[in-house]
PDB file with SEQRES, HELIX, SHEET and CRYST1 records, atoms N, CA, C and O in Angstrom:
SEQRES   1 A   63  MET THR ALA ASP GLU PHE LYS THR TRP ARG LYS GLY LEU          
SEQRES   2 A   63  ASP LEU THR GLN GLN GLU ALA ALA ASP ALA ILE GLY ILE          
SEQRES   3 A   63  THR LYS ARG SER VAL GLN LEU TYR GLU ALA GLY THR GLN          
SEQRES   4 A   63  PRO VAL SER ARG THR ILE ALA LEU ALA CYS ALA ALA ILE          
SEQRES   5 A   63  ALA ALA GLY LEU LYS PRO LEU GLY GLU VAL GLU                  
HELIX    1 AA1 ALA A    3  GLY A   12  1                                  10    
HELIX    2 AA2 GLN A   17  ILE A   24  1                                   8    
HELIX    3 AA3 LYS A   28  ALA A   36  1                                   9    
HELIX    4 AA4 ARG A   43  ALA A   53  1                                  11    
CRYST1    1.000    1.000    1.000  90.00  90.00  90.00 P 1           1          
ATOM      1  N   MET A   1       1.355 -23.683   3.142  1.00  0.00           N  
ATOM      2  CA  MET A   1       0.400 -22.601   3.065  1.00  0.00           C  
ATOM      3  C   MET A   1      -0.722 -22.899   4.061  1.00  0.00           C  
ATOM      4  O   MET A   1      -1.320 -23.974   4.036  1.00  0.00           O  
ATOM      5  N   THR A   2      -0.989 -21.956   4.912  1.00  0.00           N  
ATOM      6  CA  THR A   2      -2.058 -22.121   5.901  1.00  0.00           C  
ATOM      7  C   THR A   2      -3.404 -21.733   5.297  1.00  0.00           C  
ATOM      8  O   THR A   2      -3.476 -21.177   4.201  1.00  0.00           O  
ATOM      9  N   ALA A   3      -4.454 -22.034   6.028  1.00  0.00           N  
ATOM     10  CA  ALA A   3      -5.801 -21.651   5.599  1.00  0.00           C  
ATOM     11  C   ALA A   3      -5.896 -20.137   5.450  1.00  0.00           C  
ATOM     12  O   ALA A   3      -6.466 -19.642   4.478  1.00  0.00           O  
ATOM     13  N   ASP A   4      -5.345 -19.407   6.403  1.00  0.00           N  
ATOM     14  CA  ASP A   4      -5.382 -17.934   6.332  1.00  0.00           C  
ATOM     15  C   ASP A   4      -4.583 -17.414   5.146  1.00  0.00           C  
ATOM     16  O   ASP A   4      -5.010 -16.470   4.481  1.00  0.00           O  
ATOM     17  N   GLU A   5      -3.437 -18.012   4.873  1.00  0.00           N  
ATOM     18  CA  GLU A   5      -2.629 -17.586   3.727  1.00  0.00           C  
ATOM     19  C   GLU A   5      -3.363 -17.866   2.412  1.00  0.00           C  
ATOM     20  O   GLU A   5      -3.309 -17.064   1.479  1.00  0.00           O  
ATOM     21  N   PHE A   6      -4.045 -19.003   2.349  1.00  0.00           N  
ATOM     22  CA  PHE A   6      -4.809 -19.338   1.147  1.00  0.00           C  
ATOM     23  C   PHE A   6      -5.913 -18.307   0.921  1.00  0.00           C  
ATOM     24  O   PHE A   6      -6.091 -17.812  -0.192  1.00  0.00           O  
ATOM     25  N   LYS A   7      -6.640 -17.992   1.969  1.00  0.00           N  
ATOM     26  CA  LYS A   7      -7.730 -17.025   1.853  1.00  0.00           C  
ATOM     27  C   LYS A   7      -7.193 -15.636   1.497  1.00  0.00           C  
ATOM     28  O   LYS A   7      -7.796 -14.921   0.697  1.00  0.00           O  
ATOM     29  N   THR A   8      -6.080 -15.264   2.082  1.00  0.00           N  
ATOM     30  CA  THR A   8      -5.451 -13.981   1.770  1.00  0.00           C  
ATOM     31  C   THR A   8      -5.021 -13.935   0.307  1.00  0.00           C  
ATOM     32  O   THR A   8      -5.176 -12.908  -0.355  1.00  0.00           O  
ATOM     33  N   TRP A   9      -4.475 -15.058  -0.206  1.00  0.00           N  
ATOM     34  CA  TRP A   9      -4.097 -15.146  -1.622  1.00  0.00           C  
ATOM     35  C   TRP A   9      -5.315 -14.888  -2.507  1.00  0.00           C  
ATOM     36  O   TRP A   9      -5.262 -14.072  -3.428  1.00  0.00           O  
ATOM     37  N   ARG A  10      -6.420 -15.594  -2.217  1.00  0.00           N  
ATOM     38  CA  ARG A  10      -7.626 -15.464  -3.035  1.00  0.00           C  
ATOM     39  C   ARG A  10      -8.168 -14.046  -3.011  1.00  0.00           C  
ATOM     40  O   ARG A  10      -8.470 -13.465  -4.054  1.00  0.00           O  
ATOM     41  N   LYS A  11      -8.286 -13.499  -1.816  1.00  0.00           N  
ATOM     42  CA  LYS A  11      -8.836 -12.147  -1.688  1.00  0.00           C  
ATOM     43  C   LYS A  11      -7.894 -11.097  -2.266  1.00  0.00           C  
ATOM     44  O   LYS A  11      -8.342 -10.089  -2.813  1.00  0.00           O  
ATOM     45  N   GLY A  12      -6.597 -11.332  -2.145  1.00  0.00           N  
ATOM     46  CA  GLY A  12      -5.606 -10.411  -2.702  1.00  0.00           C  
ATOM     47  C   GLY A  12      -5.691 -10.307  -4.218  1.00  0.00           C  
ATOM     48  O   GLY A  12      -5.362  -9.274  -4.800  1.00  0.00           O  
ATOM     49  N   LEU A  13      -6.135 -11.387  -4.848  1.00  0.00           N  
ATOM     50  CA  LEU A  13      -6.322 -11.380  -6.301  1.00  0.00           C  
ATOM     51  C   LEU A  13      -7.759 -11.026  -6.673  1.00  0.00           C  
ATOM     52  O   LEU A  13      -8.130 -11.050  -7.847  1.00  0.00           O  
ATOM     53  N   ASP A  14      -8.556 -10.699  -5.670  1.00  0.00           N  
ATOM     54  CA  ASP A  14      -9.956 -10.311  -5.864  1.00  0.00           C  
ATOM     55  C   ASP A  14     -10.742 -11.394  -6.608  1.00  0.00           C  
ATOM     56  O   ASP A  14     -11.506 -11.111  -7.532  1.00  0.00           O  
ATOM     57  N   LEU A  15     -10.532 -12.641  -6.176  1.00  0.00           N  
ATOM     58  CA  LEU A  15     -11.219 -13.780  -6.775  1.00  0.00           C  
ATOM     59  C   LEU A  15     -12.321 -14.283  -5.857  1.00  0.00           C  
ATOM     60  O   LEU A  15     -12.164 -14.305  -4.636  1.00  0.00           O  
ATOM     61  N   THR A  16     -13.428 -14.683  -6.450  1.00  0.00           N  
ATOM     62  CA  THR A  16     -14.445 -15.390  -5.676  1.00  0.00           C  
ATOM     63  C   THR A  16     -13.925 -16.805  -5.425  1.00  0.00           C  
ATOM     64  O   THR A  16     -12.924 -17.220  -6.009  1.00  0.00           O  
ATOM     65  N   GLN A  17     -14.600 -17.523  -4.570  1.00  0.00           N  
ATOM     66  CA  GLN A  17     -14.193 -18.906  -4.342  1.00  0.00           C  
ATOM     67  C   GLN A  17     -14.285 -19.709  -5.638  1.00  0.00           C  
ATOM     68  O   GLN A  17     -13.413 -20.533  -5.916  1.00  0.00           O  
ATOM     69  N   GLN A  18     -15.321 -19.481  -6.427  1.00  0.00           N  
ATOM     70  CA  GLN A  18     -15.477 -20.205  -7.686  1.00  0.00           C  
ATOM     71  C   GLN A  18     -14.388 -19.826  -8.682  1.00  0.00           C  
ATOM     72  O   GLN A  18     -13.854 -20.693  -9.374  1.00  0.00           O  
ATOM     73  N   GLU A  19     -14.055 -18.544  -8.762  1.00  0.00           N  
ATOM     74  CA  GLU A  19     -12.993 -18.102  -9.677  1.00  0.00           C  
ATOM     75  C   GLU A  19     -11.643 -18.690  -9.282  1.00  0.00           C  
ATOM     76  O   GLU A  19     -10.859 -19.092 -10.142  1.00  0.00           O  
ATOM     77  N   ALA A  20     -11.374 -18.738  -7.980  1.00  0.00           N  
ATOM     78  CA  ALA A  20     -10.126 -19.340  -7.502  1.00  0.00           C  
ATOM     79  C   ALA A  20     -10.092 -20.825  -7.851  1.00  0.00           C  
ATOM     80  O   ALA A  20      -9.067 -21.337  -8.300  1.00  0.00           O  
ATOM     81  N   ALA A  21     -11.200 -21.506  -7.646  1.00  0.00           N  
ATOM     82  CA  ALA A  21     -11.289 -22.927  -7.971  1.00  0.00           C  
ATOM     83  C   ALA A  21     -11.030 -23.154  -9.455  1.00  0.00           C  
ATOM     84  O   ALA A  21     -10.270 -24.048  -9.827  1.00  0.00           O  
ATOM     85  N   ASP A  22     -11.655 -22.353 -10.294  1.00  0.00           N  
ATOM     86  CA  ASP A  22     -11.484 -22.478 -11.742  1.00  0.00           C  
ATOM     87  C   ASP A  22     -10.026 -22.218 -12.147  1.00  0.00           C  
ATOM     88  O   ASP A  22      -9.482 -22.920 -12.999  1.00  0.00           O  
ATOM     89  N   ALA A  23      -9.405 -21.216 -11.537  1.00  0.00           N  
ATOM     90  CA  ALA A  23      -8.022 -20.868 -11.870  1.00  0.00           C  
ATOM     91  C   ALA A  23      -7.058 -21.996 -11.512  1.00  0.00           C  
ATOM     92  O   ALA A  23      -6.105 -22.263 -12.244  1.00  0.00           O  
ATOM     93  N   ILE A  24      -7.312 -22.654 -10.387  1.00  0.00           N  
ATOM     94  CA  ILE A  24      -6.432 -23.729  -9.923  1.00  0.00           C  
ATOM     95  C   ILE A  24      -6.779 -25.061 -10.586  1.00  0.00           C  
ATOM     96  O   ILE A  24      -5.910 -25.911 -10.785  1.00  0.00           O  
ATOM     97  N   GLY A  25      -8.060 -25.233 -10.927  1.00  0.00           N  
ATOM     98  CA  GLY A  25      -8.503 -26.499 -11.506  1.00  0.00           C  
ATOM     99  C   GLY A  25      -9.027 -27.463 -10.459  1.00  0.00           C  
ATOM    100  O   GLY A  25      -8.854 -28.677 -10.569  1.00  0.00           O  
ATOM    101  N   ILE A  26      -9.674 -26.902  -9.435  1.00  0.00           N  
ATOM    102  CA  ILE A  26     -10.248 -27.703  -8.361  1.00  0.00           C  
ATOM    103  C   ILE A  26     -11.713 -27.295  -8.182  1.00  0.00           C  
ATOM    104  O   ILE A  26     -12.211 -26.416  -8.884  1.00  0.00           O  
ATOM    105  N   THR A  27     -12.380 -27.931  -7.254  1.00  0.00           N  
ATOM    106  CA  THR A  27     -13.778 -27.592  -7.003  1.00  0.00           C  
ATOM    107  C   THR A  27     -13.887 -26.432  -6.017  1.00  0.00           C  
ATOM    108  O   THR A  27     -12.972 -26.160  -5.240  1.00  0.00           O  
ATOM    109  N   LYS A  28     -15.028 -25.763  -6.073  1.00  0.00           N  
ATOM    110  CA  LYS A  28     -15.304 -24.699  -5.111  1.00  0.00           C  
ATOM    111  C   LYS A  28     -15.295 -25.271  -3.697  1.00  0.00           C  
ATOM    112  O   LYS A  28     -14.847 -24.612  -2.758  1.00  0.00           O  
ATOM    113  N   ARG A  29     -15.786 -26.483  -3.551  1.00  0.00           N  
ATOM    114  CA  ARG A  29     -15.814 -27.127  -2.228  1.00  0.00           C  
ATOM    115  C   ARG A  29     -14.405 -27.285  -1.671  1.00  0.00           C  
ATOM    116  O   ARG A  29     -14.193 -27.097  -0.473  1.00  0.00           O  
ATOM    117  N   SER A  30     -13.443 -27.624  -2.517  1.00  0.00           N  
ATOM    118  CA  SER A  30     -12.053 -27.736  -2.057  1.00  0.00           C  
ATOM    119  C   SER A  30     -11.546 -26.394  -1.549  1.00  0.00           C  
ATOM    120  O   SER A  30     -10.861 -26.330  -0.527  1.00  0.00           O  
ATOM    121  N   VAL A  31     -11.881 -25.322  -2.261  1.00  0.00           N  
ATOM    122  CA  VAL A  31     -11.490 -23.978  -1.821  1.00  0.00           C  
ATOM    123  C   VAL A  31     -12.083 -23.715  -0.435  1.00  0.00           C  
ATOM    124  O   VAL A  31     -11.392 -23.215   0.452  1.00  0.00           O  
ATOM    125  N   GLN A  32     -13.343 -24.047  -0.254  1.00  0.00           N  
ATOM    126  CA  GLN A  32     -13.998 -23.846   1.038  1.00  0.00           C  
ATOM    127  C   GLN A  32     -13.314 -24.651   2.139  1.00  0.00           C  
ATOM    128  O   GLN A  32     -13.127 -24.154   3.250  1.00  0.00           O  
ATOM    129  N   LEU A  33     -12.944 -25.881   1.836  1.00  0.00           N  
ATOM    130  CA  LEU A  33     -12.272 -26.723   2.833  1.00  0.00           C  
ATOM    131  C   LEU A  33     -10.888 -26.176   3.182  1.00  0.00           C  
ATOM    132  O   LEU A  33     -10.490 -26.189   4.347  1.00  0.00           O  
ATOM    133  N   TYR A  34     -10.155 -25.697   2.176  1.00  0.00           N  
ATOM    134  CA  TYR A  34      -8.842 -25.096   2.437  1.00  0.00           C  
ATOM    135  C   TYR A  34      -8.982 -23.871   3.325  1.00  0.00           C  
ATOM    136  O   TYR A  34      -8.231 -23.704   4.286  1.00  0.00           O  
ATOM    137  N   GLU A  35      -9.939 -23.019   3.005  1.00  0.00           N  
ATOM    138  CA  GLU A  35     -10.111 -21.782   3.772  1.00  0.00           C  
ATOM    139  C   GLU A  35     -10.595 -22.039   5.189  1.00  0.00           C  
ATOM    140  O   GLU A  35     -10.275 -21.276   6.100  1.00  0.00           O  
ATOM    141  N   ALA A  36     -11.354 -23.092   5.382  1.00  0.00           N  
ATOM    142  CA  ALA A  36     -11.837 -23.434   6.725  1.00  0.00           C  
ATOM    143  C   ALA A  36     -10.765 -24.142   7.548  1.00  0.00           C  
ATOM    144  O   ALA A  36     -10.904 -24.292   8.762  1.00  0.00           O  
ATOM    145  N   GLY A  37      -9.703 -24.572   6.886  1.00  0.00           N  
ATOM    146  CA  GLY A  37      -8.653 -25.304   7.583  1.00  0.00           C  
ATOM    147  C   GLY A  37      -9.005 -26.763   7.796  1.00  0.00           C  
ATOM    148  O   GLY A  37      -8.305 -27.475   8.516  1.00  0.00           O  
ATOM    149  N   THR A  38     -10.080 -27.212   7.177  1.00  0.00           N  
ATOM    150  CA  THR A  38     -10.529 -28.595   7.305  1.00  0.00           C  
ATOM    151  C   THR A  38      -9.645 -29.538   6.507  1.00  0.00           C  
ATOM    152  O   THR A  38      -9.429 -30.684   6.900  1.00  0.00           O  
ATOM    153  N   GLN A  39      -9.138 -29.049   5.389  1.00  0.00           N  
ATOM    154  CA  GLN A  39      -8.259 -29.824   4.516  1.00  0.00           C  
ATOM    155  C   GLN A  39      -6.958 -29.056   4.374  1.00  0.00           C  
ATOM    156  O   GLN A  39      -6.981 -27.862   4.075  1.00  0.00           O  
ATOM    157  N   PRO A  40      -5.822 -29.714   4.583  1.00  0.00           N  
ATOM    158  CA  PRO A  40      -4.558 -28.991   4.433  1.00  0.00           C  
ATOM    159  C   PRO A  40      -4.293 -28.625   2.977  1.00  0.00           C  
ATOM    160  O   PRO A  40      -4.654 -29.368   2.065  1.00  0.00           O  
ATOM    161  N   VAL A  41      -3.667 -27.490   2.773  1.00  0.00           N  
ATOM    162  CA  VAL A  41      -3.302 -27.035   1.433  1.00  0.00           C  
ATOM    163  C   VAL A  41      -2.011 -27.750   1.051  1.00  0.00           C  
ATOM    164  O   VAL A  41      -0.984 -27.588   1.709  1.00  0.00           O  
ATOM    165  N   SER A  42      -2.070 -28.539  -0.012  1.00  0.00           N  
ATOM    166  CA  SER A  42      -0.895 -29.298  -0.445  1.00  0.00           C  
ATOM    167  C   SER A  42       0.146 -28.370  -1.066  1.00  0.00           C  
ATOM    168  O   SER A  42      -0.147 -27.236  -1.444  1.00  0.00           O  
ATOM    169  N   ARG A  43       1.347 -28.878  -1.156  1.00  0.00           N  
ATOM    170  CA  ARG A  43       2.430 -28.130  -1.793  1.00  0.00           C  
ATOM    171  C   ARG A  43       2.078 -27.823  -3.248  1.00  0.00           C  
ATOM    172  O   ARG A  43       2.388 -26.740  -3.745  1.00  0.00           O  
ATOM    173  N   THR A  44       1.437 -28.762  -3.927  1.00  0.00           N  
ATOM    174  CA  THR A  44       1.044 -28.567  -5.320  1.00  0.00           C  
ATOM    175  C   THR A  44       0.076 -27.392  -5.460  1.00  0.00           C  
ATOM    176  O   THR A  44       0.224 -26.564  -6.358  1.00  0.00           O  
ATOM    177  N   ILE A  45      -0.911 -27.325  -4.572  1.00  0.00           N  
ATOM    178  CA  ILE A  45      -1.875 -26.227  -4.612  1.00  0.00           C  
ATOM    179  C   ILE A  45      -1.180 -24.910  -4.269  1.00  0.00           C  
ATOM    180  O   ILE A  45      -1.445 -23.888  -4.901  1.00  0.00           O  
ATOM    181  N   ALA A  46      -0.305 -24.925  -3.286  1.00  0.00           N  
ATOM    182  CA  ALA A  46       0.429 -23.708  -2.920  1.00  0.00           C  
ATOM    183  C   ALA A  46       1.278 -23.213  -4.087  1.00  0.00           C  
ATOM    184  O   ALA A  46       1.357 -22.009  -4.332  1.00  0.00           O  
ATOM    185  N   LEU A  47       1.910 -24.133  -4.803  1.00  0.00           N  
ATOM    186  CA  LEU A  47       2.704 -23.749  -5.968  1.00  0.00           C  
ATOM    187  C   LEU A  47       1.815 -23.189  -7.076  1.00  0.00           C  
ATOM    188  O   LEU A  47       2.191 -22.230  -7.750  1.00  0.00           O  
ATOM    189  N   ALA A  48       0.648 -23.780  -7.264  1.00  0.00           N  
ATOM    190  CA  ALA A  48      -0.296 -23.264  -8.260  1.00  0.00           C  
ATOM    191  C   ALA A  48      -0.722 -21.840  -7.897  1.00  0.00           C  
ATOM    192  O   ALA A  48      -0.812 -20.973  -8.766  1.00  0.00           O  
ATOM    193  N   CYS A  49      -0.977 -21.610  -6.628  1.00  0.00           N  
ATOM    194  CA  CYS A  49      -1.350 -20.263  -6.167  1.00  0.00           C  
ATOM    195  C   CYS A  49      -0.238 -19.263  -6.458  1.00  0.00           C  
ATOM    196  O   CYS A  49      -0.503 -18.149  -6.910  1.00  0.00           O  
ATOM    197  N   ALA A  50       1.007 -19.661  -6.199  1.00  0.00           N  
ATOM    198  CA  ALA A  50       2.142 -18.779  -6.454  1.00  0.00           C  
ATOM    199  C   ALA A  50       2.262 -18.475  -7.940  1.00  0.00           C  
ATOM    200  O   ALA A  50       2.535 -17.337  -8.323  1.00  0.00           O  
ATOM    201  N   ALA A  51       2.061 -19.482  -8.775  1.00  0.00           N  
ATOM    202  CA  ALA A  51       2.144 -19.289 -10.224  1.00  0.00           C  
ATOM    203  C   ALA A  51       1.058 -18.339 -10.714  1.00  0.00           C  
ATOM    204  O   ALA A  51       1.315 -17.454 -11.530  1.00  0.00           O  
ATOM    205  N   ILE A  52      -0.148 -18.531 -10.212  1.00  0.00           N  
ATOM    206  CA  ILE A  52      -1.261 -17.657 -10.605  1.00  0.00           C  
ATOM    207  C   ILE A  52      -0.994 -16.223 -10.151  1.00  0.00           C  
ATOM    208  O   ILE A  52      -1.236 -15.276 -10.899  1.00  0.00           O  
ATOM    209  N   ALA A  53      -0.497 -16.066  -8.932  1.00  0.00           N  
ATOM    210  CA  ALA A  53      -0.192 -14.730  -8.410  1.00  0.00           C  
ATOM    211  C   ALA A  53       0.891 -14.052  -9.245  1.00  0.00           C  
ATOM    212  O   ALA A  53       0.910 -12.828  -9.372  1.00  0.00           O  
ATOM    213  N   ALA A  54       1.794 -14.857  -9.815  1.00  0.00           N  
ATOM    214  CA  ALA A  54       2.870 -14.311 -10.648  1.00  0.00           C  
ATOM    215  C   ALA A  54       2.411 -14.061 -12.080  1.00  0.00           C  
ATOM    216  O   ALA A  54       3.181 -13.570 -12.905  1.00  0.00           O  
ATOM    217  N   GLY A  55       1.157 -14.398 -12.376  1.00  0.00           N  
ATOM    218  CA  GLY A  55       0.618 -14.156 -13.701  1.00  0.00           C  
ATOM    219  C   GLY A  55       0.923 -15.245 -14.712  1.00  0.00           C  
ATOM    220  O   GLY A  55       0.741 -15.046 -15.913  1.00  0.00           O  
ATOM    221  N   LEU A  56       1.386 -16.398 -14.237  1.00  0.00           N  
ATOM    222  CA  LEU A  56       1.714 -17.494 -15.142  1.00  0.00           C  
ATOM    223  C   LEU A  56       0.460 -18.245 -15.571  1.00  0.00           C  
ATOM    224  O   LEU A  56      -0.507 -18.341 -14.814  1.00  0.00           O  
ATOM    225  N   LYS A  57       0.484 -18.768 -16.773  1.00  0.00           N  
ATOM    226  CA  LYS A  57      -0.595 -19.573 -17.321  1.00  0.00           C  
ATOM    227  C   LYS A  57      -0.089 -21.007 -17.484  1.00  0.00           C  
ATOM    228  O   LYS A  57       1.120 -21.232 -17.527  1.00  0.00           O  
ATOM    229  N   PRO A  58      -0.982 -21.957 -17.575  1.00  0.00           N  
ATOM    230  CA  PRO A  58      -0.546 -23.337 -17.827  1.00  0.00           C  
ATOM    231  C   PRO A  58       0.245 -23.428 -19.122  1.00  0.00           C  
ATOM    232  O   PRO A  58      -0.031 -22.693 -20.070  1.00  0.00           O  
ATOM    233  N   LEU A  59       1.223 -24.322 -19.172  1.00  0.00           N  
ATOM    234  CA  LEU A  59       2.015 -24.492 -20.370  1.00  0.00           C  
ATOM    235  C   LEU A  59       1.132 -24.818 -21.555  1.00  0.00           C  
ATOM    236  O   LEU A  59       0.235 -25.656 -21.459  1.00  0.00           O  
ATOM    237  N   GLY A  60       1.379 -24.169 -22.651  1.00  0.00           N  
ATOM    238  CA  GLY A  60       0.610 -24.407 -23.858  1.00  0.00           C  
ATOM    239  C   GLY A  60      -0.670 -23.602 -23.963  1.00  0.00           C  
ATOM    240  O   GLY A  60      -1.313 -23.604 -25.013  1.00  0.00           O  
ATOM    241  N   GLU A  61      -1.053 -22.915 -22.899  1.00  0.00           N  
ATOM    242  CA  GLU A  61      -2.291 -22.113 -22.942  1.00  0.00           C  
ATOM    243  C   GLU A  61      -1.990 -20.766 -23.580  1.00  0.00           C  
ATOM    244  O   GLU A  61      -1.063 -20.067 -23.170  1.00  0.00           O  
ATOM    245  N   VAL A  62      -2.775 -20.410 -24.578  1.00  0.00           N  
ATOM    246  CA  VAL A  62      -2.592 -19.136 -25.285  1.00  0.00           C  
ATOM    247  C   VAL A  62      -3.379 -18.060 -24.540  1.00  0.00           C  
ATOM    248  O   VAL A  62      -4.510 -18.284 -24.107  1.00  0.00           O  
ATOM    249  N   GLU A  63      -2.766 -16.905 -24.402  1.00  0.00           N  
ATOM    250  CA  GLU A  63      -3.424 -15.799 -23.711  1.00  0.00           C  
ATOM    251  C   GLU A  63      -4.458 -15.148 -24.578  1.00  0.00           C  
ATOM    252  O   GLU A  63      -5.111 -14.195 -24.151  1.00  0.00           O  
TER     253      GLU A  63                                                      
END                                                                             
């Protein structure tokens, strides 16, 4: 996942940087670094983004 793809994912879900961070379980600063291309987006984060986009919740989490 590229920096542009990450940012497109976040904006496509109409999430703020903080909301995206909370959804993934990372810091807002990490979101900023991913979007700036300063830090590469790991496969784990990309998979989390795909799961969130598909409407999946963490295992055991009640809706």
